[in-house]
C-alpha positions in Angstrom: 0.0 0.0 0.0 1.1 3.5 -0.6 2.7 5.3 2.3 2.1 8.9 3.3 4.5 11.4 4.9 2.6 14.4 6.3 -1.2 14.1 6.2 -1.4 16.7 3.4 1.2 15.1 1.2 0.2 12.7 -1.6 1.0 9.1 -1.0 4.2 7.6 -2.4 4.4 4.2 -4.0 7.2 2.2 -5.5 6.9 1.1 -9.1 6.6 -2.7 -9.3 8.5 -2.7 -12.6 11.6 -0.6 -11.7 11.4 0.3 -8.0 11.2 4.1 -8.6 9.3 5.9 -5.8 6.3 7.9 -7.3 3.9 10.4 -5.7 0.2 9.5 -6.3 -1.6 12.8 -6.7 -5.4 12.7 -7.3 -6.2 13.1 -10.9 -9.7 13.1 -12.6 -8.2 11.8 -15.9 -5.9 9.0 -16.7 -4.1 6.8 -14.2 -0.7 7.2 -12.5 2.3 5.9 -14.3 5.9 5.6 -13.2 8.0 8.7 -13.9 11.0 6.6 -14.8 9.7 3.6 -16.8 6.1 4.7 -17.5 4.6 1.5 -16.2 1.1 1.8 -14.8 1.2 2.1 -11.0 -1.1 0.3 -8.5 -3.6 3.0 -7.4 -4.2 2.4 -3.7 -4.7 5.4 -1.4 -6.2 6.4 1.9 -8.8 9.1 2.0 -10.1 11.5 4.7 -13.2 13.7 4.6 -10.9 16.5 3.3 -9.5 14.4 0.4 -12.4 12.1 -0.4 -13.9 14.1 -3.3 -10.6 14.5 -5.0 -9.6 10.8 -4.5 -12.9 9.4 -5.8 -12.9 11.5 -8.9 -11.1 9.3 -11.5 -11.5 8.1 -15.0 -11.4 4.5 -13.8 -13.8 2.7 -11.4 -13.1 3.6 -7.8 -13.5 0.9 -5.1 -13.9 2.6 -1.8 -13.1 0.3 1.1 -14.7 1.3 4.4 -12.7 -0.5 7.1 -11.4 -0.3 10.7 -8.1 -1.6 12.2 -9.9 -3.8 14.8 -12.0 -5.5 12.1 -10.8 -9.1 11.4 -12.5 -9.4 7.9 -11.1 -6.0 7.0 -7.6 -7.2 7.7 -8.3 -10.4 5.7 -9.5 -8.5 2.6 -6.6 -5.9 2.7 -4.2 -8.2 0.7 -7.0 -8.9 -1.9 -7.4 -5.1 -2.4 -3.6 -4.7 -2.8 -3.6 -7.6 -5.3 -6.6 -6.1 -7.2 -4.8 -2.7 -7.4 -1.6 -4.3 -8.6 -3.1 -6.7 -11.2 -5.4 -4.1 -12.6 -3.0 -1.1 -12.4 -4.3 1.8 -14.5 -7.8 0.2 -14.7 -9.1 0.6 -11.1 -8.4 2.9 -8.1 -8.8 1.6 -4.5 -9.5 4.2 -1.9 -9.4 3.1 1.8 -11.5 5.0 4.4 -10.9 4.2 8.1 -14.4 4.6 9.7 -13.0 5.2 13.1 -11.1 8.2 11.8 -13.8 9.3 9.3 -17.2 8.5 10.8 -19.0 11.2 8.8 -18.0 9.5 5.5 -19.2 6.1 6.9 -22.5 7.8 7.9 -22.8 9.6 4.5 -22.6 6.2 2.7 -24.9 4.4 5.2 -22.2 1.9 6.2 -23.8 -0.4 8.8 -21.2 -3.2 8.8 -17.6 -3.6 7.6 -16.0 -4.3 5.4 -18.2 -2.4 3.0 -17.0 -1.5 -0.4 -18.7 1.0 -2.6 -18.0 1.2 -6.4 -18.0 4.7 -7.8 -18.1 5.5 -11.5 -18.5 9.1 -12.8 -19.0 10.3 -9.3 -22.0 8.0 -8.6 -22.3 4.8 -6.6 -22.9 1.9 -9.0 -22.4 -1.1 -6.7 -22.0 -2.0 -3.0 -20.2 -5.0 -1.7 -20.7 -6.0 2.0 -18.2 -8.6 3.4 -14.9 -10.0 2.3 -14.5 -11.3 -1.2 -11.4 -12.6 -2.9 -9.6 -10.4 -5.5 -11.0 -12.3 -8.5 -14.6 -11.9 -7.3 -13.9 -8.2 -6.7 -12.5 -7.8 -10.2 -15.6 -9.5 -11.6 -17.9 -7.1 -9.8 -15.9 -4.2 -11.2 -16.0 -5.7 -14.8 -12.2 -6.1 -15.0 
């Protein structure tokens, strides 16, 4: 998963092809690519109330994962989300929202149990997945 330095800085991720560290700035068009080798990068970021709108505006489907650190199924599905972002780099964006830190976002989306994943396309919710699914099943729900 991408790491963040200060809370306002864009996350940094390493390119799986060449190892170059790249900053993942929100972008409404295109998908992030490595600055060195131009390979598509896995697009996996954390969002807060302040960054949510920018992070969920993308030209690819956005899978928003509402989770909490104490949730066992959330910890189980985390590797599947990383795998999904890596295998479908440039075709999907995964945005993680910690509901303990962002309860207003969880309330806004009516999250009653976790993990809950909301698929957003063109700024609108198009699907909702409640519970842990393997990466292949998630990819199927996203049409990847």
